[in-house]
C-alpha positions as CSV (number, residue, x, y, z in Angstrom):
1,M,-7.0,-3.4,-9.9
2,M,-4.5,-4.6,-6.7
3,Y,-4.9,-1.4,-5.0
4,A,-8.2,-2.7,-4.0
5,L,-6.1,-5.6,-2.0
6,E,-4.3,-3.1,-0.4
7,P,-5.3,-2.4,3.3
8,R,-5.5,1.3,3.5
9,V,-7.9,1.4,0.9
10,H,-10.3,-2.0,2.1
11,D,-10.1,-1.5,5.8
12,P,-11.4,1.9,5.6
13,I,-14.6,0.8,3.1
14,F,-14.7,-2.3,5.7
15,H,-15.4,0.0,9.2
16,L,-17.9,1.9,6.5
17,V,-19.9,-1.7,5.9
18,E,-19.8,-2.3,9.3
19,S,-21.6,0.6,10.5
20,L,-24.2,-0.1,8.1
21,I,-25.0,-3.9,7.7
22,P,-28.3,-4.5,8.8
23,A,-29.0,-6.0,12.3
24,P,-29.2,-10.5,11.2
25,P,-32.9,-11.6,11.1
26,D,-33.9,-13.8,14.0
27,H,-33.9,-17.5,13.5
28,P,-36.8,-19.6,13.5
29,L,-35.6,-21.9,15.6
30,G,-34.7,-19.4,18.2
31,C,-31.1,-20.6,18.3
32,H,-28.1,-20.9,15.8
33,R,-24.6,-20.9,15.1
34,P,-22.9,-17.8,15.4
35,R,-22.9,-16.1,12.1
36,V,-19.8,-16.0,10.2
37,P,-17.6,-12.9,11.0
38,N,-18.5,-9.9,8.6
39,R,-15.2,-9.3,8.1
40,V,-14.6,-12.7,6.1
41,I,-18.1,-12.3,4.2
42,F,-16.1,-9.0,2.9
43,R,-13.1,-10.4,2.4
44,G,-15.2,-13.0,0.5
45,L,-16.7,-10.6,-1.6
46,L,-13.0,-8.3,-2.3
47,L,-11.6,-11.1,-3.4
48,R,-14.3,-12.3,-5.8
49,L,-14.6,-8.8,-6.9
50,V,-10.8,-8.8,-7.5
51,T,-10.2,-12.1,-9.2
52,G,-13.6,-12.8,-10.4
53,A,-13.3,-16.6,-9.8
54,S,-16.2,-18.9,-8.6
55,W,-17.7,-18.8,-5.3
56,D,-16.6,-22.0,-4.7
57,T,-12.6,-20.9,-5.7
58,I,-13.5,-18.0,-3.0
59,E,-14.5,-20.3,-0.2
60,V,-10.9,-22.5,-0.7
61,L,-9.6,-19.3,-1.0
62,L,-10.5,-18.4,2.8
63,D,-9.7,-21.8,4.1
64,H,-13.4,-23.1,4.3
65,A,-14.0,-20.4,6.7
66,V,-17.1,-19.4,4.8
67,S,-19.1,-21.3,3.0
68,D,-20.2,-20.3,-0.7
69,T,-23.9,-20.8,0.4
70,T,-23.1,-18.0,2.8
71,L,-21.0,-15.3,1.0
72,R,-24.0,-15.5,-1.6
73,T,-26.7,-15.2,1.4
74,R,-25.0,-12.4,3.3
75,R,-24.2,-10.6,0.0
76,D,-28.0,-10.9,-1.0
77,E,-29.0,-9.3,2.9
78,W,-26.0,-6.3,2.2
79,I,-28.4,-5.5,-1.0
80,N,-31.4,-5.8,0.0
81,S,-30.5,-3.2,2.7
82,G,-29.4,-1.2,0.1
83,L,-26.2,-1.1,1.7
84,F,-23.4,-0.5,-1.3
85,V,-25.2,2.3,-2.5
86,K,-24.8,4.1,0.5
87,V,-21.1,3.2,0.7
88,L,-20.7,4.7,-2.2
89,A,-22.8,7.4,-1.8
90,H,-20.4,7.9,1.8
91,T,-16.9,7.4,-0.2
92,A,-18.2,10.1,-2.8
93,A,-19.1,12.6,-0.1
94,A,-15.5,11.8,1.5
95,Y,-13.7,12.2,-1.5
96,H,-15.3,15.4,-2.3
97,Q,-14.6,16.7,1.4
98,V,-10.9,15.9,1.1
99,I,-9.8,16.2,-2.9
100,G,-12.7,17.9,-4.4
101,I,-15.3,16.6,-7.4
102,D,-14.3,19.3,-10.3
103,L,-18.0,18.7,-12.8
104,T,-16.4,22.1,-15.0
105,E,-15.6,18.9,-17.5
106,L,-18.0,16.3,-17.7
107,F,-17.1,13.1,-19.8
108,I,-19.4,10.0,-20.5
109,D,-18.9,6.9,-21.9
110,G,-20.4,3.9,-22.4
111,C,-18.6,0.1,-21.6
112,N,-19.4,-3.7,-22.8
113,N,-18.7,-6.7,-20.5
114,R,-18.8,-9.8,-20.7
115,A,-22.1,-11.2,-18.8
116,L,-20.7,-15.5,-19.0
117,E,-23.6,-16.9,-17.4
118,G,-26.0,-14.4,-19.1
119,G,-29.3,-13.4,-17.2
120,N,-31.3,-10.6,-16.8
121,E,-30.5,-7.0,-18.6
122,T,-27.8,-8.9,-20.6
123,G,-27.9,-9.4,-24.3
124,L,-25.8,-10.7,-27.3
125,D,-22.7,-8.2,-27.9
126,P,-22.5,-6.8,-30.9
127,K,-18.8,-6.1,-30.2
128,H,-18.0,-9.9,-29.3
129,P,-20.6,-11.4,-31.6
130,G,-22.7,-14.7,-30.7
131,K,-21.3,-13.4,-27.2
132,R,-23.2,-12.5,-24.2
133,G,-22.9,-9.2,-22.5
134,W,-24.2,-6.0,-20.6
135,K,-22.8,-3.2,-20.3
136,F,-22.5,0.3,-17.9
137,V,-22.6,4.2,-18.9
138,I,-20.6,6.3,-17.2
139,A,-19.7,9.7,-16.2
140,A,-16.6,11.1,-14.7
141,D,-15.4,14.7,-13.6
142,A,-12.3,16.2,-15.3
143,A,-10.0,14.0,-12.5
144,G,-11.6,10.8,-14.5
145,I,-13.7,10.3,-10.8
146,P,-17.3,8.5,-11.2
147,V,-20.1,10.4,-11.1
148,A,-22.9,8.6,-12.0
149,F,-23.7,5.7,-13.9
150,T,-26.4,3.8,-15.1
151,T,-26.3,-0.4,-16.4
152,D,-27.9,-2.4,-18.9
153,A,-27.7,-5.3,-21.9
154,A,-25.2,-5.3,-24.0
155,N,-27.2,-4.5,-27.0
156,R,-28.7,-1.8,-25.5
157,N,-28.0,1.7,-27.8
158,D,-25.7,3.9,-25.5
159,Y,-27.6,7.5,-26.4
160,P,-30.8,6.7,-24.2
161,L,-29.3,5.5,-21.1
162,M,-27.0,8.7,-21.4
163,F,-30.2,10.8,-19.8
164,R,-30.5,8.4,-17.5
165,V,-27.0,9.2,-16.2
166,L,-27.8,13.2,-16.3
167,D,-30.9,12.7,-14.6
168,D,-29.5,10.7,-11.6
169,L,-26.9,14.1,-11.8
170,H,-30.0,15.9,-12.2
171,D,-31.8,14.5,-8.9
172,R,-28.3,15.4,-6.5
173,D,-28.6,19.1,-8.4
174,Q,-25.1,18.4,-9.5
175,L,-25.5,19.3,-13.3
176,R,-25.6,22.6,-12.9
177,L,-21.9,22.7,-12.3
178,V,-21.5,21.3,-15.9
179,D,-19.9,23.6,-18.0
180,T,-18.3,21.3,-20.6
181,F,-19.6,17.8,-21.6
182,H,-17.5,15.2,-24.0
183,A,-18.9,12.8,-25.4
184,D,-17.9,9.8,-28.5
185,R,-19.6,9.6,-31.8
186,G,-21.6,7.2,-30.8
187,F,-23.4,9.9,-28.4
188,N,-23.4,13.1,-31.1
189,Y,-27.4,12.3,-33.0
190,H,-28.5,15.7,-34.8
191,E,-30.9,16.4,-32.1
192,T,-28.1,15.8,-29.1
193,P,-26.9,19.7,-28.8
194,K,-30.5,21.1,-28.6
195,R,-32.1,18.4,-25.9
196,L,-29.0,19.0,-23.9
197,A,-29.1,22.2,-24.1
198,D,-33.2,22.7,-23.8
199,D,-33.5,19.8,-21.0
200,Y,-30.4,20.0,-19.3
201,G,-28.9,23.8,-19.2
202,I,-25.7,22.4,-20.9
203,A,-25.0,24.7,-23.6
204,D,-21.2,23.3,-24.4
205,F,-21.7,19.5,-25.8
206,R,-18.4,18.5,-27.5
207,A,-18.3,14.9,-29.5
208,P,-17.1,14.1,-32.9
209,T,-19.4,14.1,-35.9
210,R,-21.2,11.0,-36.6
211,N,-20.6,8.7,-39.9
212,N,-22.9,9.8,-42.9
213,P,-23.9,6.4,-44.5
214,H,-24.7,8.6,-47.4
215,T,-21.5,10.3,-47.1
216,G,-18.8,7.7,-45.9
217,R,-17.0,7.0,-42.8
218,K,-15.6,10.4,-40.9
219,Q,-11.7,10.6,-40.4
220,R,-10.8,9.2,-36.9
221,S,-10.6,12.1,-34.6
222,P,-7.9,12.1,-32.5
223,L,-8.8,11.2,-28.4
224,G,-8.4,15.0,-27.0
225,P,-9.5,14.9,-23.6
226,R,-11.6,11.7,-23.4
227,W,-8.7,9.7,-22.6
228,I,-10.1,10.7,-19.3
229,I,-12.9,8.2,-19.3
230,E,-11.4,6.0,-20.6
231,S,-8.5,5.5,-18.0
232,T,-11.8,5.2,-16.1
233,N,-13.3,2.9,-17.8
234,S,-9.9,0.8,-17.8
235,W,-9.6,0.8,-14.3
236,I,-13.0,-0.1,-13.4
237,R,-12.5,-3.0,-15.7
238,N,-9.3,-4.6,-14.1
239,H,-12.0,-5.9,-11.4
240,R,-12.4,-9.5,-13.4
241,Q,-16.1,-9.4,-12.1
242,I,-16.7,-6.7,-14.1
243,A,-15.0,-7.4,-17.0
244,Y,-16.2,-11.0,-17.3
245,N,-19.5,-11.0,-15.0
246,T,-20.9,-14.4,-13.9
247,D,-23.7,-12.9,-12.0
248,R,-27.3,-13.1,-13.3
249,N,-28.9,-11.0,-11.2
250,P,-28.4,-7.1,-12.2
251,D,-28.7,-5.7,-8.7
252,H,-25.0,-8.0,-8.5
253,R,-23.7,-6.3,-11.2
254,H,-24.4,-3.2,-9.5
255,A,-23.7,-4.0,-6.2
256,A,-19.9,-5.0,-7.5
257,L,-19.6,-1.6,-9.4
258,C,-20.9,0.4,-6.4
259,L,-17.7,-1.2,-4.7
260,A,-15.2,-0.8,-7.3
261,I,-16.0,2.9,-7.5
262,A,-16.2,3.0,-3.6
263,L,-12.5,1.3,-3.8
264,L,-11.4,4.1,-6.3
265,H,-12.7,7.0,-3.8
266,V,-10.6,5.7,-0.8
267,H,-7.1,4.8,-3.2
268,R,-7.3,8.6,-4.5
269,I,-8.1,9.7,-0.9
270,S,-5.4,8.1,0.8
271,H,-2.4,7.5,-2.2
272,P,0.5,10.1,-1.7
273,R,0.0,11.4,-5.2
274,H,-3.5,12.6,-4.9
275,S,-4.0,13.6,-1.9
276,T,-2.2,14.4,1.5
277,W,-5.0,12.4,3.7
278,R,-3.1,9.1,5.3
279,P,-5.0,6.8,7.3
280,I,-4.5,6.7,11.0
281,R,-3.1,3.2,12.0
């Protein structure tokens, strides 16, 4: 989580954001106070992503350099312009160019998160009875780098969401690179292997056998290589705005996920353990 607050990680993201920010809307009176600098807005969004603090708290952390209302308004302007989706696309392309995305093995999993204020596309979380939540279903490559995701309410089954993710990869012409597809037993219905082979060309599907209500519970199987996607979920949930979300709008949750994954891309690119690339100082 704290990697997101290191300049080597967030500075390249901000320079990218700055190049993609749309022109500000005209003021209805033809005059206005100078707009709050974009760097201050980005800093506020970054602090909220990492800490999950309220907008009022973020205003205090920024020494009242910007109001909580302005932070939310500017965030919505950026979301409506598609900025966070573009940022994620740029950082994914940069990661692929510098390190390379390895889709020979593809991993998928769903992850439930709290939705403290409810809102659209949230539901009662079966893992936390009586609590509302939301979820993301995410696919990662052999190194744990997210390559596609979708979001929905916490009470939605992961299985149909898996096909949203696969459709996204198919539309980007990346699904043909997948040799082996790993999932947990929740995805392994009777028709899953045939559907994956017929509709998506994935012949090697690996997942533990589902429990059968007529024969009792299956013995738990070792995690195996699926620890890769579990570590991906853990890194993303380290951003408290995602794990304990207070946004009522699904677009806000989607933007937070885009920014968190973009930060992961830049961290891996600039970290000496993963890459020889270094930002220019």
